[in-house]
N, C-alpha and C positions, 0 to 999 in steps of 0.2 A: 268761584270760577277762576279768580285771578291766580290761584295756586296750581292750576292745571298746566301741564307742559304744553308748549307751543307745537304747532304742526311740524315745524322744521326740526324740533328736538326729537319728536317721535320718529320722523323719517331717518334722522341720523342714527338714533338708537336701533331702529329696525335694520339699518344697513350694517351696523357693527355686529349685531347678532347674526345676520346672514353671512357676513364675511367670516365670523368666528366659526359658524357651523361648517362652512365650506372648507376652512383650514383644518378643522377637526376631522372631517370626512376624508380629506386628502392624506391625513397622517395615520388614521386608524387602519387596521388590517382587515380587509373585506374578505370574507370566506367565499370559496367557490361553491355555488349552489349545489346541494345534494351530497357532497362528500363529508363524511363524519368528521367532527372536530370538537374540541373543548369549547362549550358554549360560553364559558366565562372568559375565554381568551379572545374571542372575536370582537371586533369593533372597539378594540383598545389599541393603545400605541405600542406597548411592550409585548402584548400577546402571551405566548408561551415561553418567552425568553427567560424570565425570572425563574420559572420552574426548572428549565433546562440547566441554567447556571447553578442553581441550588443543588441539583442532583450531581452535577459535575464536581462541585466543591467537596461533596461528601464521598462520592464513589470514583472520581477521576475518570468518568466515562459518560458519554452522552447517548451512545447508540442503544444501550439497553433501556435508557429512559424513553426513547422513541418507541421501542417495542412494548414497554409498559403502557404507553398511551394507546397503542393499538389494541392491547388486551382490554383496557378500560372502556374503550369505545366499541369493542366487539366487532371489529371490521378488519379485513386484510388490506384495506387502503384508507388512509386518513390524511388530513391536512393539518399541519402545525404552523403556528405563527411565531417563528424564531428569528425573524429579521424585522426589527422595528422600522416602521415607515415603508416596508417592502411587502411583496406579495407572499402569500402562504406557500410553503413547500409541501408537495404531496409525497407521502411515504408509502411505498408499495411493498407489502410483505408477502405477496404471492410470488414464489420463485419462478414458476413457469412463465407468468406474464412478464416478469422483469427480464427474463432471458429473451423472450419474444421481442420486447422493445429494443433490446440492445443488438439483436442479430437480424430480425426480419422487418423492422419498422424504421429503418434508418432514414427513410424519406420523410418520416413524421417527427423523428426525435434526433437531436444532435447533442454534442457535449455541452453541458451547462457552463457558464462562465463563473459560477459560484466557486468551484475549486480552483479555477484559473486565477481568481482574485487572490487566493492564498499565496500564489507564487509571483504575483505581479511585481513585487519589489526585489525579488531574488533572481528569477529567470524570466524576464518579461518577453523574451523572444522564443521561448520554448514551445513545442507543439502542444503541450498541455493547455495552453491558453488560446489555441486556434480552433476555429470551426473546421469541419471535415470537408475541405475543399482541395483544389490542386496544389495550393501552397503548402497545406498540411502534408499531403501525400509526398510531395517532393522533399520536404525537410525531414520527414520521418525516415526516408530512405538513407539518410546519412548514417544512421546507426542500426537500421533494421537487420543487417547481416550479423549483428552481434548475437542474435537469437537463432541463427542457422545452426544446423547440426554440426557442420564443419567447425565453426567458430567455437561452439560450446565444447566440443571434444578435443580440439587441437590447440585452442588458445585459452579460453576461460577455464576449462577443466584443470590443466596443470597449475594455473595460478591459484585456484581454489584449494587444490590438494596441498600445495606448498603452504598456503596460509593456514589450513586446518592442522597441518603438522606443527606449525608455529604455536597454535593455541594449545595443542596437546602437550607440547614441550613446556609451555608456561604452567599448565595445570600439574604437570609432573613436579615442577619446582615448588608450586604451592602446596601440593600434597606432602612433599618432603618436609617443608617447614611446619605444616599444620599438624603433623604427627598424630593422625587419627581424628582430628577435629574437622568439622565442616568449615568451608571458607566461601567467601563471596565470589560469584562467578559472572554475575550479570554484566558488569562493566567489561569483563574480558570478552564476552560475546559481542558487545558493541564495537570493541576494538577489532575483533576478528572480522566483523562485517565491513568496517571501513578499510582495513588492510586488504581484504579480498576484493572489494569493488574498486579500490584504487589500482590494484594490480591489473584487474581486467580492463579498466578504463585506460591506463597509461603504460602498462607493461613494466613498471618499476615498483619499488617497495617504499611504503611510507614508514614502516618499521616500528609501529606502536607495540606490537606483541613482542618483537625481539628486544626492544628497549626494556620492557618489563622483565623478560626472562633474564637478560644480562644483569639487571639490577639485583634480582633475587639470588642469582648464583653466587653473588658476593656475600650473601648472608649465611651464617652458620646456623642461626636459630632466631626465633621470634618469641615474644612473651605469649605463653599459652594460658588459657583460662583454667581454673582449677576443676571446673565441671566439664567432663568430656563431651557432654551434650551441647555445650555452648560453642558457637563458632569462633574461630580465631580471626583477629584482624591482622591482615598481612599488608605491610607498607607497599606503596606504589611510587614509582618515580614520576616526574613531570612528563606529560605526554609530549610528543614531538609537535613543533609549531604548526606543521602542515595539518596534523589531525585537529589541533585546537581550533584552527581557522575554519575548517570544514564543518566541525560539529557545532560551532557557534552559529554558523549560518543555518544549519539544519534545525537546531533547537528554536531559532527565532520564528520559525513557521508555526510551531505548535500552539502558541497563544492565539494566533489568528484563526486556527482551525476550530476552536471552541468559543469564539467570540461572535456575538450578534453583528458586530461591525468589523469583519475581517480585514478590510483595507486599512482602517484606522488603527486596528490593533497591531498589524504588521508594520505600519509606518512608525508607530511608537517604538517598536523593537529596533528599528533601523537607525534610530537617533543616537544610540549609545556609541561612545568612542570605541568600545570593544568590537562592536559589530562592524563599524566602518573599517577598522584595521583588519578584521577578518576578511572582509570583501576585497580589500586591496591585496592582501596576501593570496587569496584564492585566485584573483585575476592574474597575478604574476605566475602562479603555479600552472594554470591552464595555458597561458601563453607560452611558457617554457616547454610544456609537454607537446603542444602543437608544433612548435619550432623543431623540437627534437624529432618528431615523426616526419616532418617535411624533409629534414636533412637525410633521413634514411629511406623513406618511401618514394621520394622523387628521383632517386638515382635510376639510371637506365637498367641497372641490374635487379631492381626491386621487382618482385612478383607477388602473387597472392600468398605464396608460401612464406613470404617475409613478414606477414602481418602477425604481430604479437600482442595487440591490444585494440581497444575500441578506437583510440585516436589514430592508430595506424590504419585501421579499416576506413575511418572517415576520410583521411587524406587520400588514400588509394582510390576509393570509390568516387570522391569528388573530382579527382583528376580525370578519371575515366568519363564521368558525366560531362565535365567541362569540354573535354576534347570532342565528345559525341555531339554536344549542342553548340559548339563553336563559340564558346565564351571563356572569360577568365575564371579560374577556380576561385572559390570563396572559402579558403581554409580558415581564415582569421576573422570571418564575419561574426557579428554578435549572435547570429542564429546558431552557428556551429559551436561557439563557446557555451551558449546556454544549453544546447543539447548535451554537451559533455558534462556540464555542471548538474543538470537534471538527472542524467544517467547515474551520477554518483549519489545524489541526494536520495532519489527513489530507491536505488539498489541497496544503499546502506540501511535505510530505515526499515524497509520491508524484510530484508534478510535478517537483521538483528532481532526484530520482533518475532518473526517466525521461528528462528532457531532457539530463541529463549523459551518459547512455549514448548518446542519439541523436547528440550532438555528437561523441562518441568514434567511433561507428560510421561517421559521415560522413567524419571525418578519416582513418580507417583504410581507407576504401573509395573512392578517388577515382573509380573507374569508375562505381559506383552513385551517387556524389554528382553526377557529370556528368549521368547520366540523370535524376535528380530535378530538377536545376536546369533542364534542357531541358523537362521536363514542366511545371514551374511557369511558365517563361517563355512556353511555348506557350499555357497556359491564360490568362495575364494579358496577352497580347500587346497587346490594345486599351488596357488601363489603362497599360501601360508606355509605349506610344507617345504617349498623351495626357497622362499625369500624371507619368511617370517612375517611378512606383511604384503598386502596387495601392491602391485606396481601402479605407477601413475596412470598408465594406459589402461590397465585392468579396471581401475576405479572409474575413469571417465566414460568407459564403454559399458559399464555394468548395467544389467537389467534385472533387478531383484524384486520379485513380485511383492513380497511382504514389506520391503522398504518403500515401494511406491504407495502401498496402502497406509503405512504409518505416517508418511509425509502428508498424504491427502487428508487423512483423518485429523492431523494437526492443523492443517489449513482450514478445515471445516470449523474447528472449535476456537482457533486463535483469533479470528476476526481481524487479521492483519489489515485488510481493507474492508470496511463495513458494507460497501456497496458501490453502485455506479450511479452518478447523477447525470440525468439527461434533461434537456429543455425541449418542450414541444414547439415544433416549427409552424404547425397549423392547428386549427381547432380540430380536436379528435376525441376519441373515447377510450377509456381503459376500464375494464370490468363493468361496463355499462354506465360509468360516470362520465360526464362531459368534462374535457380538459381543454381550457382555452389556450390559444397560441401564446407562447412566452411563459408557460408554467414550468417550473422546475419539478421533476419527478425523480425521487430517490428510490432506485431499485435495490432493495436490501439484498446482500449476498447470501445470507443464510438465516437472517431474521432472529439470530440468537435463540434458536429453538422454537420461536413462535410459529414457524411454518409447519411444525409437526405436532405441537401440543397446543394449537390455537384454540381459543374458546368459541370461534365462529365456525359456521358450516362452510364447506368449500364453495367458492363462487359457482353459480350456474354456468354450464358450458356455453350456453347461448350468449352470455355476457362477454365471453372471451373473443379475441380477434380470430379470424379464420386461420391464420398461420399458427396461433397458439393452440387452437383445437386440433390441428393436424399433427402437432408434436406431443399430443397427450401422453403417449406411451414411450416416448424417447428416453425419459429419465425415470428411474424407479422412485419409490417413496420409502422413507425411513420408518421403522417401528418406533413408536414414541417411547417405549419402555427403555430407560437408560440412555435416552438420546443425547444427554449432556455429558455422558461418560466417554472417555477416550478408548475406543475399541477399533483398532485397525481392521479386524476381521470383517467388519460390516462392508468393506470395499472388495471383498473376495467372492468369487463364484466358481462353479465347476463348468468347464466348457464341454463341448460335445464329445470330447475324448476322455473326459473324466479328470482333466488336469485343473489344478487350482490356478486361477488367473485373476489379475487385477481388473476390476470393472469400473471404469471412469464414470459410467452413468448409473451407478448403484443407487444414488439418491441425490437430492438437490444440494448444490454447493457451488458457488461461483466466486471464489475469493479474489480473482484477478479481473473480474469483469469479462465481457464478451464483445464480439463484433469488432468493427474497425477501430473503436476507441478503447478496446480492452488493453490491459497492460501487456506489452510485447515481451516482458520479462517472465511470462508465465510458463515458458516452454520447459524449463528444467531448473527448479530452485537449487541454489548452491548447496543446501543442506543434503541433497541427494548424494553429493560427492564427499560430504564431511562425515556423516554418521558411521560409515563402514570402518573408520579408523579408530573408533573407541573400543 
């Protein structure tokens, strides 16, 4: 009996066990009842994070991994535990229901702070980090006009055309030196995207493409591989300091995007001397461009026709708003500077990714490439006969049915933006499942083909929201045969007069999101203006 523990020892032991249990329960990820999930990942600290990271290391992608989990769980809606110590994220692979959440249920769902956390250290005052309130609406108006038809055709269009001519000139020089060999073009597309978005944002040239072209023009030849099928390595100059600063800041966001701890991952990236110098350089650039715009756009002679860039538009509209509201203008506010920086980061990244895929799709599909070239030549037949190439105004105003189809098909397959992340504001339901308030719901944009070749039966209509049921026939459905092939013709139909027209609602695809939090850069992708020049 003397060896038995005392009552106080038992009490202390029980308390330690209880506290340990409570700590464990607070750390493990609790599943939302009813929603399919990987049983082995629930009630653990790391959840699905290790599986996601392992897939990323092997395939450099996480979104197809999420689709694989949906297939394994045989459900159009699943929950994944990818945030250690955090709540599960619901992944919704039903396109119609995702569109409904983004457009019709904005009183129940708003922008999640998950993606906003990726930009917390780069553009903390940008609208991407705001909830959809009056502050958000007011700040978004600073650059909203940059997606107006007038701005796109009269301001952005000419800048993109000029930049696309620069990349064509660069490729002409590369082709001369390659002498029949293939050459690397991916980095050139990244340079094209940055040069273009810089020109649209600030009305000036960053000069990355021209620097490269000038460098190559001084070369008579380069060393060629003995095998004609082998690509040639063409030297490149040092990129301009402005480009290096902006691309350094942009690339630092990428590790956070695939990390279970995005805030910590991005904090770590920001500690390097290179990053700090890049931010200081970017801050000087933005301040200089704002001052330049103020010097021009605040003159009494300045009119709307004087606007030649996004920053010009910001200064002009902010002056009008300040006069109307009886306050001092806020041209140099952290909010205005972050909006301009975000405009460049988002515009550069999505444009580069999309155009890279378009180039690949065209190269892989000579039949459709020929059809697109014929459609472009037919449309510009007068300009080609008169000038040898389309004029800038002809390019920016062009409406080419097959070009629209080719670009939309590229966006469908490129997965430039995988989906839209929303947070439930109230307790609600999606496809018959209970969604607690505060739950992140990832509405996948096109589900990587899962929506059309899914192993599960379509959800019962009765489980859908009323507004989703009402929109049942608004968008068509894809034929699953060859759904992962690049076929622009799937976006075409015959109208009542027998004409071939582009059908935006031919099938499900929402590459830029929808509703008040959709990307406002979706109106007319820059590639629409570039492709006709090749």
